[in-house]
C-alpha positions in Angstrom: -206.6 101.2 5.1 -208.9 99.1 6.7 -211.6 100.1 9.2 -213.2 97.6 11.1 -216.4 96.9 13.3 -216.1 94.7 16.5 -218.4 93.6 19.1 -217.0 91.8 22.0 -218.3 90.7 25.3 -216.5 91.9 28.5 -215.2 88.5 29.0 -213.6 89.2 25.9 -215.0 86.7 23.5 -216.0 88.4 19.8 -219.8 88.4 19.4 -219.4 90.0 15.9 -216.6 91.5 13.3 -217.3 93.5 10.0 -215.1 95.1 7.5 -216.4 98.3 7.2 -214.5 100.4 4.8 -211.0 98.9 2.6 -208.7 100.4 0.4 -206.4 96.9 -0.2 -205.8 95.5 -3.7 -208.6 94.4 -5.6 -209.2 90.8 -5.8 -206.3 90.1 -3.0 -206.4 92.2 -0.1 -209.9 93.5 -1.0 -211.2 89.8 0.1 -211.1 91.2 3.8 -214.7 92.8 3.0 -216.2 89.4 2.3 -218.1 87.6 5.2 -216.3 84.3 4.8 -213.1 86.0 5.9 -213.9 88.2 8.4 -216.9 86.0 10.3 -214.0 83.9 11.2 -213.4 86.3 14.0 -217.0 85.6 15.8 -216.6 83.5 18.7 -213.0 83.8 18.9 -211.2 85.2 22.3 -207.7 86.3 23.0 -206.4 82.6 22.9 -207.5 81.7 19.2 -208.0 84.8 17.2 -205.1 84.1 15.4 -206.0 80.9 14.2 -207.9 82.3 11.4 -207.4 81.0 7.4 -205.4 83.7 6.2 -206.3 85.7 2.7 -204.0 83.7 0.5 -201.6 86.5 -0.9 -202.4 89.2 1.3 -200.2 88.7 4.5 -200.4 92.1 5.1 -204.0 92.6 5.2 -204.5 89.3 7.3 -202.0 90.5 9.7 -203.6 93.9 10.2 -206.5 92.5 11.0 -205.2 90.4 13.6 -203.4 93.9 15.0 -206.8 95.3 14.8 -208.3 92.5 16.4 -205.9 92.2 19.4 -206.4 95.9 20.3 -210.0 95.1 20.7 -208.7 92.8 24.1 -206.1 95.2 24.8 -209.3 97.4 25.3 -211.1 95.0 27.3 -208.0 94.3 29.6 -207.7 97.7 30.3 -211.3 98.5 30.9 -211.4 95.3 33.5 -208.3 97.2 35.2 -206.1 94.3 33.9 -203.8 96.5 31.9 
């Protein structure tokens, strides 16, 4: 389980991203709570948010994070009447 906080512009650019809570494997998936991982999303948008350095050995954690970020873009599109 991972809980993240994401701030984004109305245009769909991520301002900031931070892991608020995680219960991933210690030393592997738990890397998602380190700033070196979650700040990779800052400044990204729907076109390039997947182009980040994955957590080695924690594919599910990395993919879960990307899924959560994609939901932010879905919500922005919905609020703009595009979804």
